DOVEX-523844 format. One record per atom (N, C-alpha, C, O): residue in one letter; x, y, z. Coordinates in steps of 0.02 Angstrom, whole numbers. Layout:
aa_c1_c2_c3
a_X_Y_Z
...
This chain:
aa_c1_c2_c3
m_72_606_1229
m_33_614_1167
m_-41_618_1184
m_-66_577_1223
k_-76_666_1155
k_-147_674_1169
k_-189_622_1132
k_-174_605_1075
s_-239_598_1165
s_-285_550_1134
s_-334_585_1090
s_-367_633_1112
k_-341_564_1029
k_-388_594_982
k_-452_553_978
k_-448_492_968
p_-510_584_986
p_-572_546_983
p_-587_522_913
p_-574_558_864
k_-612_462_908
k_-631_433_843
k_-706_440_836
k_-744_414_877
i_-729_473_784
i_-800_483_772
i_-827_421_735
i_-805_406_680
l_-874_388_766
l_-902_328_736
l_-963_347_693
l_-1008_381_717
q_-964_325_633
q_-1019_339_587
q_-1074_287_598
q_-1069_231_574
v_-1127_307_633
v_-1182_261_645
v_-1247_297_629
v_-1250_358_634
p_-1299_261_609
p_-1362_292_588
p_-1408_311_645
p_-1468_303_641
h_-1380_338_700
h_-1420_358_756
h_-1395_425_782
h_-1335_437_786
l_-1442_469_801
l_-1422_532_833
l_-1397_517_903
l_-1421_470_935
p_-1348_556_928
p_-1322_543_995
p_-1372_563_1050
p_-1364_541_1107
i_-1422_604_1033
i_-1471_626_1082
i_-1539_598_1065
i_-1561_600_1008
d_-1573_571_1116
d_-1641_547_1107
d_-1687_606_1120
d_-1705_620_1177
f_-1707_641_1067
f_-1746_702_1074
f_-1816_690_1102
f_-1848_736_1126
g_-1839_629_1098
g_-1904_614_1128
g_-1902_607_1204
g_-1954_602_1236
q_-1841_608_1232
q_-1832_599_1304
q_-1811_664_1340
q_-1795_661_1399
i_-1812_720_1305
i_-1785_781_1336
i_-1819_797_1402
i_-1786_802_1454
e_-1885_804_1401
e_-1920_823_1462
e_-1920_767_1514
e_-1920_780_1574
k_-1919_705_1491
k_-1919_648_1538
k_-1852_639_1572
k_-1847_601_1621
s_-1801_673_1548
s_-1734_665_1575
s_-1722_707_1638
s_-1673_695_1674
f_-1766_754_1651
f_-1756_799_1708
f_-1782_767_1773
f_-1830_729_1773
q_-1749_784_1827
q_-1773_766_1894
q_-1806_828_1923
q_-1780_884_1917
y_-1863_819_1955
y_-1898_877_1982
y_-1932_857_2047
y_-1949_799_2058
c_-1942_907_2090
c_-1975_897_2154
c_-2044_930_2150
c_-2049_990_2138
v_-2096_891_2161
v_-2165_915_2154
v_-2199_915_2222
v_-2195_867_2260
e_-2232_970_2237
e_-2274_974_2298
e_-2346_984_2275
e_-2360_1028_2234
y_-2392_945_2302
y_-2462_956_2285
y_-2508_943_2344
y_-2493_902_2388
v_-2564_978_2344
v_-2613_973_2398
v_-2673_936_2371
v_-2701_954_2319
c_-2694_885_2408
c_-2750_843_2385
c_-2811_849_2432
c_-2804_864_2491
d_-2868_837_2403
d_-2930_831_2442
d_-2946_756_2443
d_-2966_728_2392
y_-2936_723_2502
y_-2947_651_2506
y_-3020_636_2524
y_-3049_670_2566
g_-3048_587_2492
g_-3116_567_2508
g_-3116_504_2550
g_-3081_456_2533
y_-3154_502_2603
y_-3157_443_2647
y_-3229_421_2655
y_-3276_461_2652
g_-3238_357_2666
g_-3304_330_2679
g_-3344_317_2616
g_-3323_336_2561
d_-3401_285_2623
d_-3446_273_2567
d_-3517_285_2591
d_-3528_307_2647
e_-3565_271_2547
e_-3635_286_2566
e_-3660_243_2624
e_-3712_258_2654
h_-3624_188_2639
h_-3645_144_2693
h_-3609_161_2759
h_-3617_126_2809
g_-3568_213_2758
g_-3534_234_2819
g_-3470_197_2833
g_-3441_206_2887
h_-3446_156_2786
h_-3383_121_2796
h_-3325_169_2786
h_-3321_204_2735
e_-3280_171_2836
e_-3222_215_2830
e_-3168_181_2788
e_-3136_133_2809
d_-3160_207_2729
d_-3112_178_2683
d_-3095_232_2632
d_-3134_279_2621
i_-3038_226_2602
i_-3020_273_2549
i_-3065_261_2489
i_-3070_204_2464
c_-3096_313_2465
c_-3144_304_2410
c_-3112_307_2342
c_-3146_303_2290
r_-3046_314_2340
r_-3009_318_2277
r_-3034_375_2233
r_-3037_370_2172
c_-3053_430_2265
c_-3078_487_2227
c_-3043_552_2248
c_-3072_606_2244
q_-2979_546_2271
q_-2943_606_2290
q_-2934_651_2229
q_-2924_628_2173
t_-2939_715_2241
t_-2927_764_2187
t_-2870_810_2207
t_-2862_827_2266
i_-2831_829_2159
i_-2774_874_2171
i_-2798_946_2164
i_-2824_966_2111
e_-2789_984_2217
e_-2812_1054_2216
e_-2758_1102_2193
e_-2773_1153_2163
r_-2696_1085_2208
r_-2641_1131_2190
r_-2577_1093_2178
r_-2559_1049_2218
v_-2541_1108_2125
v_-2478_1077_2110
v_-2424_1131_2104
v_-2435_1182_2071
k_-2368_1119_2136
k_-2312_1167_2132
k_-2248_1130_2117
k_-2228_1084_2154
i_-2214_1150_2063
i_-2148_1122_2048
i_-2099_1161_2090
i_-2088_1220_2079
e_-2068_1128_2140
e_-2025_1163_2187
e_-1955_1173_2159
e_-1924_1225_2170
s_-1929_1124_2124
s_-1860_1129_2098
s_-1851_1082_2039
s_-1886_1032_2033
v_-1804_1099_1997
v_-1785_1057_1939
v_-1710_1050_1940
v_-1674_1100_1949
s_-1685_990_1931
s_-1613_978_1936
s_-1582_960_1868
s_-1613_927_1827
v_-1520_982_1859
v_-1483_964_1798
v_-1447_898_1807
v_-1423_869_1759
d_-1443_873_1869
d_-1405_812_1883
d_-1432_753_1843
d_-1492_737_1846
g_-1388_720_1807
g_-1406_660_1771
g_-1440_670_1704
g_-1452_622_1668
v_-1457_733_1687
v_-1493_746_1625
v_-1452_724_1564
v_-1479_691_1520
a_-1389_743_1563
a_-1347_727_1505
a_-1343_652_1493
a_-1349_629_1436
e_-1333_614_1547
e_-1328_541_1540
e_-1393_511_1514
e_-1391_464_1474
k_-1450_537_1537
k_-1514_510_1516
k_-1532_528_1445
k_-1570_492_1412
l_-1505_584_1420
l_-1519_605_1352
l_-1481_565_1299
l_-1500_564_1241
v_-1428_533_1320
v_-1387_496_1271
v_-1428_439_1242
v_-1456_398_1279
n_-1430_435_1176
n_-1465_381_1142
n_-1427_316_1153
n_-1368_310_1137
s_-1462_267_1181
s_-1430_204_1198
s_-1403_167_1136
s_-1360_124_1143
k_-1429_184_1077
k_-1407_151_1016
k_-1346_184_985
k_-1318_160_936
f_-1327_242_1014
f_-1269_278_987
f_-1206_256_1024
f_-1204_256_1085
k_-1155_239_986
k_-1092_215_1015
k_-1042_272_1018
k_-1016_294_967
f_-1028_295_1079
f_-981_349_1088
f_-910_324_1095
f_-897_272_1124
d_-864_362_1066
d_-794_352_1081
d_-782_378_1152
d_-807_431_1170
k_-745_341_1193
k_-737_358_1263
k_-701_425_1273
k_-710_457_1325
v_-661_446_1225
v_-627_510_1231
v_-674_568_1218
v_-669_621_1249
l_-721_558_1172
l_-768_611_1153
l_-823_622_1205
l_-845_678_1214
k_-845_569_1238
k_-905_574_1280
k_-900_628_1334
k_-950_662_1346
p_-844_638_1369
p_-841_690_1420
p_-855_760_1392
p_-886_801_1427
y_-834_774_1331
y_-849_839_1300
y_-924_846_1289
y_-954_899_1301
f_-954_792_1266
f_-1026_792_1252
f_-1066_803_1316
f_-1112_844_1317
l_-1049_766_1369
l_-1085_773_1432
l_-1077_843_1461
l_-1123_871_1490
y_-1017_870_1455
y_-1005_938_1478
y_-1049_988_1441
y_-1080_1031_1471
a_-1051_982_1374
a_-1090_1028_1333
a_-1164_1023_1349
a_-1197_1074_1354
v_-1190_963_1357
v_-1261_955_1373
v_-1276_988_1440
v_-1327_1021_1447
n_-1233_978_1489
n_-1244_1007_1555
n_-1248_1083_1550
n_-1292_1114_1581
r_-1203_1114_1513
r_-1202_1187_1507
r_-1263_1212_1467
r_-1292_1263_1484
i_-1281_1176_1414
i_-1339_1195_1373
i_-1402_1194_1415
i_-1442_1241_1414
v_-1411_1140_1453
v_-1471_1133_1495
v_-1472_1187_1549
v_-1524_1217_1562
t_-1416_1198_1581
t_-1412_1247_1635
t_-1432_1317_1613
t_-1465_1353_1650
y_-1411_1335_1552
y_-1424_1404_1529
y_-1481_1410_1479
y_-1488_1461_1446
s_-1521_1357_1474
s_-1579_1359_1429
s_-1640_1392_1462
s_-1686_1413_1428
g_-1638_1396_1528
g_-1696_1419_1565
g_-1739_1362_1591
g_-1788_1374_1627
a_-1721_1300_1573
a_-1762_1242_1592
a_-1757_1224_1666
a_-1797_1183_1689
l_-1711_1253_1702
l_-1705_1238_1773
l_-1748_1284_1816
l_-1749_1278_1878
d_-1783_1329_1784
d_-1830_1373_1820
d_-1896_1336_1829
d_-1929_1320_1780
p_-1917_1321_1891
p_-1979_1284_1902
p_-2040_1317_1870
p_-2089_1283_1854
a_-2037_1383_1860
a_-2095_1419_1833
a_-2110_1402_1761
a_-2166_1414_1738
v_-2063_1373_1724
v_-2075_1358_1653
v_-2104_1288_1643
v_-2118_1269_1586
w_-2114_1252_1697
w_-2140_1184_1692
w_-2215_1182_1709
w_-2239_1219_1752
d_-2250_1138_1674
d_-2322_1131_1684
d_-2339_1058_1697
d_-2325_1015_1655
p_-2369_1043_1755
p_-2385_973_1771
p_-2449_949_1737
p_-2494_988_1723
t_-2451_885_1723
t_-2511_853_1696
t_-2540_806_1749
t_-2504_765_1778
v_-2604_814_1762
v_-2638_773_1813
v_-2680_720_1778
v_-2713_734_1728
c_-2678_660_1805
c_-2718_605_1776
c_-2752_567_1833
c_-2738_579_1892
w_-2797_520_1815
w_-2830_479_1864
w_-2791_415_1874
w_-2774_381_1826
g_-2777_399_1937
g_-2741_339_1954
g_-2779_295_2002
g_-2840_300_2008
y_-2744_252_2037
y_-2776_203_2081
y_-2815_235_2138
y_-2870_212_2155
y_-2788_289_2167
y_-2821_323_2222
y_-2856_388_2202
y_-2876_427_2244
g_-2863_399_2138
g_-2893_461_2114
g_-2843_499_2072
g_-2804_468_2035
q_-2844_564_2076
q_-2798_605_2036
q_-2726_600_2062
q_-2715_595_2122
e_-2679_601_2016
e_-2608_602_2033
e_-2570_639_1979
e_-2595_647_1923
v_-2509_662_1995
v_-2468_696_1946
v_-2439_644_1899
v_-2402_599_1920
d_-2456_651_1835
d_-2433_603_1785
d_-2364_620_1759
d_-2320_577_1757
s_-2354_683_1740
s_-2290_705_1713
s_-2288_780_1714
s_-2337_813_1730
v_-2230_808_1697
v_-2224_880_1690
v_-2191_895_1623
v_-2149_857_1599
q_-2211_950_1593
q_-2184_969_1528
q_-2160_1042_1531
q_-2183_1081_1572
i_-2113_1058_1487
i_-2091_1128_1481
i_-2146_1167_1447
i_-2162_1155_1388
a_-2175_1214_1483
a_-2231_1253_1456
a_-2208_1312_1414
a_-2244_1336_1371
s_-2147_1336_1427
s_-2121_1393_1390
s_-2095_1372_1322
s_-2047_1334_1318
r_-2127_1396_1269
r_-2105_1379_1202
r_-2036_1407_1188
r_-1996_1375_1153
e_-2021_1465_1215
e_-1955_1496_1205
e_-1900_1453_1235
e_-1849_1441_1203
v_-1911_1430_1297
v_-1861_1388_1330
v_-1853_1322_1293
v_-1797_1299_1281
k_-1908_1292_1275
k_-1906_1226_1241
k_-1871_1232_1173
k_-1832_1188_1155
n_-1885_1285_1136
n_-1854_1294_1071
n_-1779_1305_1076
n_-1740_1277_1037
k_-1758_1346_1125
k_-1686_1358_1134
k_-1650_1294_1154
k_-1597_1279_1129
l_-1680_1257_1201
l_-1649_1195_1224
l_-1640_1146_1167
l_-1586_1117_1159
e_-1693_1137_1127
e_-1688_1088_1073
e_-1642_1113_1017
e_-1604_1073_989
a_-1643_1177_1002
a_-1600_1204_949
a_-1526_1196_968
a_-1485_1177_926
d_-1509_1210_1030
d_-1439_1204_1051
d_-1417_1131_1053
d_-1360_1115_1035
l_-1462_1086_1074
l_-1445_1015_1075
l_-1436_988_1004
l_-1393_946_992
r_-1477_1012_957
r_-1470_990_887
r_-1405_1016_857
r_-1373_981_818
q_-1386_1077_875
q_-1322_1104_851
q_-1265_1062_877
q_-1216_1050_842
l_-1271_1040_938
l_-1219_997_968
l_-1217_929_933
l_-1163_903_918
a_-1275_900_919
a_-1278_832_892
a_-1255_827_819
a_-1234_773_798
k_-1258_882_782
k_-1243_876_710
k_-1168_874_695
k_-1149_857_639
d_-1127_890_743
d_-1054_889_731
d_-1019_867_795
d_-999_909_836
l_-1012_802_804
l_-984_777_867
l_-907_778_866
l_-875_728_851
t_-881_836_881
t_-809_845_889
t_-798_884_953
t_-843_920_975
p_-740_877_984
p_-726_917_1044
p_-735_992_1033
p_-762_1027_1075
k_-714_1015_974
k_-720_1087_960
k_-793_1109_959
k_-810_1159_990
n_-836_1072_925
n_-906_1092_921
n_-940_1087_990
n_-983_1128_1006
c_-921_1037_1029
c_-948_1031_1097
c_-932_1093_1138
c_-976_1120_1172
v_-870_1115_1134
v_-848_1173_1173
v_-882_1237_1147
v_-909_1276_1187
l_-881_1248_1082
l_-908_1310_1054
l_-984_1313_1063
l_-1011_1367_1079
t_-1019_1257_1055
t_-1091_1257_1064
t_-1109_1272_1137
t_-1156_1310_1150
a_-1071_1243_1184
a_-1084_1256_1254
a_-1072_1330_1272
a_-1112_1360_1307
l_-1017_1357_1247
l_-1001_1427_1262
l_-1053_1475_1233
l_-1073_1523_1265
k_-1073_1462_1171
k_-1123_1506_1140
k_-1191_1500_1173
k_-1226_1550_1180
a_-1210_1439_1194
a_-1274_1430_1228
a_-1275_1468_1294
a_-1326_1496_1313
e_-1217_1470_1328
e_-1213_1504_1393
e_-1209_1579_1387
e_-1243_1615_1423
h_-1166_1603_1341
h_-1152_1675_1338
h_-1186_1711_1281
h_-1192_1773_1281
g_-1210_1674_1231
g_-1243_1705_1175
g_-1197_1728_1120
g_-1219_1751_1068
y_-1131_1722_1132
y_-1082_1743_1081
y_-1016_1707_1096
y_-1010_1675_1148
l_-968_1712_1050
l_-902_1683_1060
l_-851_1739_1059
l_-852_1782_1015
i_-805_1739_1107
i_-754_1792_1109
i_-706_1783_1051
i_-699_1729_1023
d_-673_1837_1033
d_-627_1837_976
d_-574_1783_983
d_-543_1774_1036
g_-563_1747_930
g_-509_1698_927
g_-529_1627_947
g_-494_1580_931
i_-584_1620_982
i_-603_1553_1007
i_-621_1507_949
i_-601_1448_949
s_-658_1532_900
s_-679_1490_844
s_-620_1464_804
s_-626_1412_771
a_-564_1499_806
a_-506_1479_766
a_-465_1424_799
a_-422_1394_767
i_-478_1410_862
i_-441_1357_898
i_-468_1289_877
i_-527_1274_885
a_-424_1248_850
a_-445_1183_824
a_-432_1126_873
a_-468_1076_872
d_-382_1134_915
d_-360_1079_958
d_-384_1089_1030
d_-363_1135_1064
w_-430_1045_1052
w_-457_1048_1120
w_-442_982_1154
w_-451_928_1125
s_-421_984_1216
s_-406_923_1253
s_-424_931_1327
s_-427_987_1352
i_-437_876_1360
i_-451_876_1432
i_-387_857_1468
i_-356_806_1453
m_-367_899_1517
m_-305_887_1553
m_-312_908_1626
m_-359_944_1644
s_-266_885_1667
s_-263_905_1737
s_-207_955_1746
s_-150_941_1727
i_-222_1012_1776
i_-172_1064_1786
i_-181_1094_1856
i_-231_1082_1890
s_-131_1132_1877
s_-135_1166_1941
s_-180_1227_1935
s_-174_1265_1887
p_-225_1238_1983
p_-268_1298_1980
p_-227_1363_1981
p_-249_1414_1955
q_-167_1359_2010
q_-125_1419_2015
q_-98_1440_1947
q_-74_1496_1939
s_-103_1396_1898
s_-77_1413_1831
s_-130_1447_1787
s_-117_1463_1729
i_-190_1458_1816
i_-245_1488_1778
i_-251_1562_1795
i_-252_1581_1853
k_-254_1603_1744
k_-262_1675_1753
k_-333_1696_1737
k_-360_1680_1684
l_-365_1731_1784
l_-433_1756_1773
l_-430_1823_1739
l_-391_1867_1759
p_-471_1833_1687
p_-474_1898_1654
p_-493_1953_1703
p_-531_1941_1750
a_-466_2014_1693
a_-478_2069_1739
a_-553_2085_1744
a_-577_2106_1797
a_-589_2075_1690
a_-661_2091_1689
a_-700_2050_1740
a_-753_2071_1763
h_-674_1991_1759
h_-708_1948_1806
h_-713_1979_1875
h_-756_1960_1915
s_-669_2027_1889
s_-669_2060_1955
s_-732_2101_1966
s_-750_2115_2023
f_-764_2120_1912
f_-823_2163_1916
f_-889_2124_1911
f_-942_2154_1914
i_-884_2059_1902
i_-944_2018_1896
i_-964_1992_1965
i_-923_1965_2002
k_-1027_2001_1983
k_-1051_1980_2048
k_-1045_1905_2056
k_-1063_1867_2011
l_-1019_1885_2113
l_-1009_1814_2127
l_-1070_1784_2161
l_-1098_1812_2208
n_-1091_1726_2135
n_-1147_1690_2165
n_-1118_1637_2212
n_-1097_1584_2190
h_-1117_1651_2277
h_-1085_1608_2326
h_-1121_1540_2331
h_-1089_1489_2344
k_-1186_1540_2322
k_-1223_1478_2324
k_-1202_1433_2267
k_-1196_1372_2275
m_-1190_1462_2208
m_-1168_1423_2150
m_-1097_1395_2161
m_-1083_1338_2143
v_-1054_1436_2191
v_-986_1413_2206
v_-988_1352_2251
v_-953_1303_2238
k_-1029_1355_2302
k_-1035_1298_2349
k_-1060_1236_2314
k_-1037_1180_2328
a_-1107_1244_2268
a_-1137_1187_2233
a_-1087_1152_2187
a_-1094_1093_2172
y_-1034_1188_2166
y_-986_1160_2119
y_-925_1128_2154
y_-879_1108_2119
e_-925_1124_2220
e_-866_1099_2255
e_-850_1026_2237
e_-792_1008_2236
n_-900_986_2223
n_-888_916_2209
n_-911_896_2139
n_-928_838_2127
t_-912_943_2093
t_-934_928_2026
t_-887_880_1991
t_-827_881_2002
e_-916_837_1949
e_-876_791_1910
e_-862_818_1840
e_-825_787_1802
l_-890_875_1825
l_-877_907_1760
l_-807_934_1758
l_-777_947_1810
p_-779_944_1697
p_-717_983_1693
p_-729_1050_1728
p_-781_1082_1719
i_-680_1072_1767
i_-689_1131_1809
i_-695_1195_1767
i_-732_1241_1785
a_-659_1198_1711
a_-660_1260_1672
a_-641_1247_1600
a_-615_1193_1582
v_-655_1297_1559
v_-629_1298_1490
v_-574_1351_1489
v_-586_1409_1509
v_-515_1332_1468
v_-458_1378_1467
v_-424_1376_1399
v_-435_1330_1359
t_-382_1426_1387
t_-338_1425_1328
t_-266_1432_1351
t_-252_1464_1403
l_-221_1404_1314
l_-150_1406_1331
l_-122_1475_1311
l_-123_1494_1253
d_-98_1512_1362
d_-69_1578_1349
d_6_1576_1341
d_34_1610_1298
d_38_1535_1381
d_110_1528_1380
d_126_1459_1408
d_81_1420_1423
v_190_1444_1414
v_209_1379_1440
v_181_1372_1512
v_199_1410_1556
d_139_1322_1521
d_108_1308_1586
d_69_1367_1615
d_62_1373_1676
r_44_1411_1573
r_2_1466_1595
r_-62_1466_1553
r_-58_1460_1491
y_-120_1474_1585
y_-183_1467_1551
y_-228_1526_1566
y_-224_1556_1620
r_-272_1542_1519
r_-320_1597_1528
r_-390_1567_1535
r_-410_1525_1494
l_-426_1588_1587
l_-493_1562_1599
l_-542_1592_1547
l_-547_1653_1540
i_-577_1548_1512
i_-628_1569_1464
i_-698_1561_1493
i_-741_1603_1483
d_-708_1506_1529
d_-774_1492_1558
d_-765_1448_1619
d_-719_1407_1622
g_-809_1458_1669
g_-806_1416_1728
g_-782_1453_1790
g_-750_1422_1833
r_-796_1517_1796
r_-771_1557_1853
r_-794_1528_1920
r_-754_1521_1966
h_-859_1512_1925
h_-884_1486_1988
h_-855_1417_2003
h_-838_1402_2060
r_-849_1375_1952
r_-821_1308_1962
r_-747_1313_1981
r_-722_1275_2023
y_-712_1360_1951
y_-641_1370_1967
y_-633_1393_2039
y_-591_1365_2076
l_-671_1442_2061
l_-665_1468_2129
l_-685_1416_2181
l_-659_1417_2237
a_-730_1371_2162
a_-750_1318_2208
a_-695_1265_2217
a_-696_1228_2266
n_-648_1262_2170
n_-598_1209_2171
n_-526_1235_2167
n_-480_1196_2155
k_-516_1299_2177
k_-450_1330_2167
k_-398_1308_2218
k_-338_1317_2206
d_-418_1279_2275
d_-370_1257_2326
d_-347_1185_2317
d_-307_1160_2357
k_-372_1152_2265
k_-350_1084_2252
k_-282_1084_2217
k_-263_1133_2186
k_-247_1028_2222
k_-182_1024_2190
k_-188_1023_2114
k_-150_1056_2078
k_-237_985_2090
k_-248_980_2017
k_-323_983_2004
k_-364_958_2043
i_-340_1014_1948
i_-410_1014_1926
i_-413_994_1853
i_-366_1005_1815
k_-469_965_1833
k_-478_944_1764
k_-509_1001_1724
k_-560_1028_1743
v_-479_1018_1667
v_-503_1072_1626
v_-506_1050_1553
v_-475_1001_1533
i_-545_1088_1513
i_-544_1080_1441
i_-500_1137_1414
i_-514_1195_1425
c_-447_1119_1379
c_-398_1169_1358
c_-394_1174_1282
c_-391_1124_1247
g_-396_1236_1257
g_-386_1248_1186
g_-317_1276_1174
g_-294_1321_1209
s_-285_1250_1123
s_-217_1273_1109
s_-202_1271_1034
s_-147_1289_1013
């Protein structure tokens, strides 16, 4: 028997929207001009270093979903995996992982200037990210989590997906999944496949086609990274 998530009615949003930008991990490289010595010739740090150049080298999606969860919101344990999956896909395809859309803020600290924080400078990226997260937060059901994630990633929903009411997380054999013929013509990102080898996310979104046969809807790279395993975890609509 499938476990059904219980939606708890509490007066708190599941996402802390004030923490969106603070939830990201990023790698910053910057070049400083250090000042040494004083007017008396003493060699010491003068605490007046200035930052000449700041470069955001990379931005990671790892841990973002967990950090965005409002600590005052009580999740049903069955529902939370759908939510974390949806947030991960929304963030990944919002454009927020592009270092070029981030803008660092410099402030004065103990030794002079230092990087205080970074913000999403692209209004388009920030608006899409927040809009998709709000769409997710307003209807916490497995179905809305799946549909919001798919639409955020692809921009549309394929025929018949919206009509599927029953979604569940299950473990199945990768050999039971059929890839649509169109996937053969889509260029494969081998770096992305490698990155998904040890993902803790559900490997794919599938629909039940026949008894123990499934059709891949989303997750081609994740599926190919894990297709040699005996069992993989998927989100299945039936």
